[in-house]
C-alpha positions as CSV (number, residue, x, y, z in Angstrom):
1,M,111.5,56.5,96.8
2,P,112.9,53.7,94.6
3,F,116.6,54.1,95.0
4,K,119.2,51.4,94.9
5,S,122.9,51.3,95.8
6,N,125.8,49.2,94.7
7,G,128.8,50.1,96.8
8,E,129.2,53.9,96.7
9,I,127.0,54.2,93.5
10,R,123.4,55.2,94.2
11,Y,120.7,55.5,91.6
12,F,117.0,56.0,91.0
13,Y,114.9,53.5,89.1
14,F,111.4,53.2,87.9
15,E,109.3,50.4,89.3
16,L,107.0,50.7,86.3
17,L,109.6,49.6,83.8
18,G,109.8,46.1,85.2
19,G,112.2,43.3,84.7
20,G,114.1,42.0,81.7
21,L,116.3,45.2,81.5
22,V,118.6,47.3,83.6
23,H,118.2,51.0,84.0
24,A,119.4,53.7,86.3
25,I,119.4,57.5,86.8
26,F,122.6,57.9,88.7
27,T,122.9,60.4,91.6
28,R,126.2,62.3,91.9
29,E,127.5,60.0,94.6
30,G,130.4,57.6,94.3
31,G,132.6,59.2,91.7
32,V,136.1,60.7,91.7
33,S,135.6,64.2,90.4
34,P,136.5,67.1,92.7
35,Q,134.3,70.2,93.3
36,P,132.4,71.7,91.6
37,W,131.7,68.5,89.7
38,A,131.8,66.2,92.7
39,A,131.5,63.4,92.4
40,L,130.0,61.1,89.7
41,N,130.2,63.5,86.8
42,L,129.6,61.9,83.4
43,G,129.8,65.1,81.4
44,S,133.0,65.5,79.4
45,T,132.4,69.1,78.2
46,V,131.9,70.9,81.5
47,G,135.6,71.4,82.5
48,D,136.2,68.3,84.5
49,D,139.3,66.2,83.8
50,L,138.6,63.5,81.2
51,Q,140.3,60.8,83.3
52,H,137.8,61.5,86.1
53,V,134.9,61.3,83.7
54,R,136.1,58.0,82.2
55,E,136.6,56.5,85.7
56,N,133.1,57.8,86.8
57,R,131.6,56.2,83.7
58,R,133.4,52.9,84.4
59,R,132.1,52.9,88.0
60,A,128.5,53.7,87.1
61,L,128.3,51.1,84.4
62,A,130.0,48.5,86.6
63,A,127.4,49.0,89.2
64,L,124.8,47.6,86.8
65,D,127.2,45.1,85.3
66,R,127.4,46.8,81.9
67,D,130.6,47.1,79.8
68,P,131.7,50.6,78.9
69,A,132.3,49.2,75.3
70,S,128.5,48.6,75.1
71,V,127.6,52.3,75.3
72,Y,125.7,54.3,72.6
73,D,125.5,58.0,73.4
74,V,124.8,61.1,71.4
75,W,125.6,64.8,71.2
76,L,122.5,66.5,72.7
77,V,121.2,69.5,70.8
78,H,117.8,70.3,72.2
79,G,116.1,69.0,69.1
80,V,113.8,66.2,67.9
81,N,116.2,63.9,66.0
82,V,116.0,60.2,66.8
83,A,119.1,57.9,66.8
84,I,118.6,54.2,66.3
85,A,121.4,52.3,68.0
86,E,122.1,49.1,66.1
87,A,125.4,48.6,67.9
88,P,127.5,50.4,70.5
89,R,129.2,53.6,69.3
90,P,132.9,53.0,68.6
91,A,135.1,55.2,70.7
92,K,136.6,56.9,67.7
93,E,133.3,57.5,65.9
94,A,131.8,61.0,66.2
95,H,128.6,61.4,68.2
96,V,125.4,61.6,66.3
97,K,123.4,64.8,67.1
98,A,120.1,63.7,68.6
99,D,117.9,63.9,71.7
100,V,116.4,60.5,71.5
101,I,118.1,57.1,71.4
102,L,116.2,53.9,70.7
103,T,117.4,50.3,70.4
104,D,116.1,46.7,70.5
105,K,119.6,45.3,70.8
106,P,120.6,43.7,74.2
107,G,124.3,44.4,73.5
108,V,123.7,48.2,73.6
109,T,123.6,50.3,76.7
110,V,121.8,53.6,76.0
111,L,123.4,56.5,77.9
112,M,122.5,60.2,78.2
113,R,123.6,63.0,80.5
114,F,121.5,65.6,82.4
115,A,121.6,68.6,84.7
116,D,118.0,69.9,84.9
117,C,116.6,68.8,81.6
118,V,114.1,65.9,81.8
119,P,115.3,62.3,81.3
120,I,112.4,60.2,79.9
121,L,113.0,56.5,79.9
122,L,110.9,54.4,77.5
123,R,110.2,50.7,77.2
124,D,107.9,48.6,75.0
125,P,107.9,45.2,76.6
126,V,105.9,43.7,73.7
127,R,108.3,44.7,70.9
128,N,111.3,44.6,73.3
129,V,112.4,48.2,72.5
130,I,113.9,50.7,74.9
131,G,115.2,54.2,74.8
132,I,115.8,57.6,76.4
133,A,114.6,61.0,75.4
134,H,116.2,64.3,76.6
135,A,113.8,67.3,77.0
136,G,114.6,70.8,78.4
137,W,112.2,73.6,77.7
138,M,113.1,73.7,74.0
139,G,112.8,69.9,73.5
140,T,109.5,70.0,75.4
141,V,107.9,72.7,73.3
142,K,109.2,71.0,70.2
143,G,107.6,67.7,71.4
144,T,110.8,65.6,71.5
145,V,109.1,62.7,73.4
146,R,106.3,62.6,70.9
147,F,108.9,62.1,68.1
148,A,110.4,59.3,70.2
149,V,107.0,57.5,70.5
150,E,106.4,58.0,66.8
151,A,109.8,56.5,66.0
152,M,109.0,53.5,68.1
153,Q,105.8,53.0,66.2
154,A,107.4,53.5,62.7
155,R,110.7,51.6,63.2
156,F,109.7,48.8,65.6
157,G,105.9,48.5,65.3
158,S,105.2,49.6,68.9
159,K,101.7,50.4,70.0
160,P,101.5,53.5,72.2
161,E,99.3,51.7,74.7
162,D,102.1,49.1,75.3
163,I,104.8,51.7,75.9
164,L,106.0,52.4,79.5
165,A,107.5,55.8,80.3
166,G,109.4,57.1,83.3
167,I,109.9,60.9,83.7
168,G,113.0,61.2,85.7
169,P,114.6,63.8,88.1
170,S,114.8,67.3,86.6
171,I,114.2,70.8,87.6
172,G,110.8,71.0,89.2
173,P,107.8,73.3,88.6
174,D,108.6,75.4,91.8
175,H,112.1,76.3,90.5
176,Y,111.9,76.6,86.8
177,E,111.3,80.3,86.1
178,V,111.2,81.1,82.4
179,G,111.2,84.3,80.3
180,P,108.4,85.7,78.1
181,E,109.9,84.1,75.0
182,V,109.6,80.7,76.5
183,V,106.1,81.4,77.8
184,D,105.1,82.4,74.3
185,Q,106.4,79.2,72.8
186,V,104.7,77.1,75.5
187,K,101.4,78.8,74.6
188,R,101.9,78.2,70.9
189,S,102.8,74.5,71.5
190,F,100.2,73.5,74.1
191,H,97.4,75.9,73.2
192,A,94.5,75.6,75.7
193,D,96.6,73.3,78.0
194,A,99.3,75.9,78.4
195,S,97.6,77.6,81.4
196,S,97.9,74.3,83.4
197,L,101.6,74.2,82.7
198,L,102.5,77.8,83.6
199,S,102.1,79.3,87.1
200,G,103.2,82.4,89.0
201,D,102.8,86.1,88.8
202,P,103.5,88.2,85.6
203,G,107.3,88.5,85.2
204,R,107.9,85.5,87.4
205,I,106.3,82.6,85.4
206,K,107.3,79.0,86.0
207,F,107.0,76.1,83.6
208,D,106.1,72.6,84.7
209,L,108.3,70.3,82.6
210,W,107.0,67.2,84.3
211,A,103.4,67.9,83.5
212,A,104.2,69.1,80.0
213,N,106.0,65.9,79.0
214,R,103.4,63.7,80.6
215,L,100.8,65.5,78.5
216,L,102.9,65.0,75.4
217,L,103.1,61.3,76.2
218,E,99.3,61.1,76.8
219,R,98.6,62.9,73.6
220,A,100.8,60.4,71.8
221,G,98.7,57.5,73.3
222,V,101.0,56.5,76.1
223,V,99.0,55.9,79.2
224,Q,101.5,54.1,81.5
225,V,103.6,56.9,82.9
226,E,105.6,57.2,86.2
227,V,106.9,60.6,87.3
228,A,109.8,60.6,89.7
229,G,108.8,64.0,91.1
230,L,112.4,64.7,92.1
231,C,113.6,68.3,91.6
232,T,117.3,68.6,90.7
233,A,117.4,72.3,91.9
234,C,116.0,71.3,95.3
235,H,118.4,68.4,95.8
236,T,121.8,69.3,94.7
237,E,123.2,66.8,97.2
238,D,121.9,64.1,94.8
239,W,121.7,65.7,91.4
240,Y,123.6,68.2,89.3
241,S,121.5,71.4,88.5
242,H,122.7,73.8,85.9
243,R,120.2,76.4,87.2
244,A,120.8,76.0,90.9
245,E,124.6,75.8,90.6
246,K,124.8,78.7,88.2
247,G,126.3,76.6,85.3
248,R,129.3,75.4,87.3
249,T,128.4,71.8,87.7
250,G,128.6,68.3,86.2
251,R,126.1,66.0,84.5
252,F,124.4,62.9,85.9
253,G,123.9,59.9,83.7
254,A,120.8,57.8,82.8
255,I,121.2,54.4,81.2
256,I,118.9,51.7,80.0
257,A,119.7,48.3,78.4
258,L,118.0,45.0,77.6
259,V,119.2,41.9,79.3
């Protein structure tokens, strides 16, 4: 598996995304937060001390030589809104509500936080555009990553066939049991393809977020896709999992930036 370490900080990366940028999906190793957020928690709304979160963010960014002042992040709402980061977000400025961030500015470090939802890292090396999309079940059935690709086309002139996509660690198909209301929405969103995304016995149906988001990318014309295949619920020694840890946990960070 493509992991790297810098001191105590350990992170996953996508070989597909190539050079000319830095990116990482940080494991929970190397931070200062105590249990149940141990250790590299980047979530500021999960009960952890904010001083711990700030130090964790500093450590994570320093591991990839990025300045905390370069960060652009958002308030995640499980929707399809796209934020275009023209500059870092000033510390006193309110977060935009969005589940996609795109930028073509080398001075911006795009940052998102996760704990079972799917991080999808995007890069167009032709137009020099990067971004991250956040997709839980709701964002997946709404097609959040499709909106990300469409925004790359509309705003930056990207061609889908040029776009590289990495589907990061998230809750895997063997652990993501969903209720009938989610099953119904999957069927309405994916139609004939829904049967390939749902498995299990009646009353114990599981939803494959990895395959669903890959399908959304392919439908949008993106053909270069790498799937990490790492389940957050299986590997809580590495990742925070809202489902496996019954909601009492932190958030791991994903970043991407042009250099």
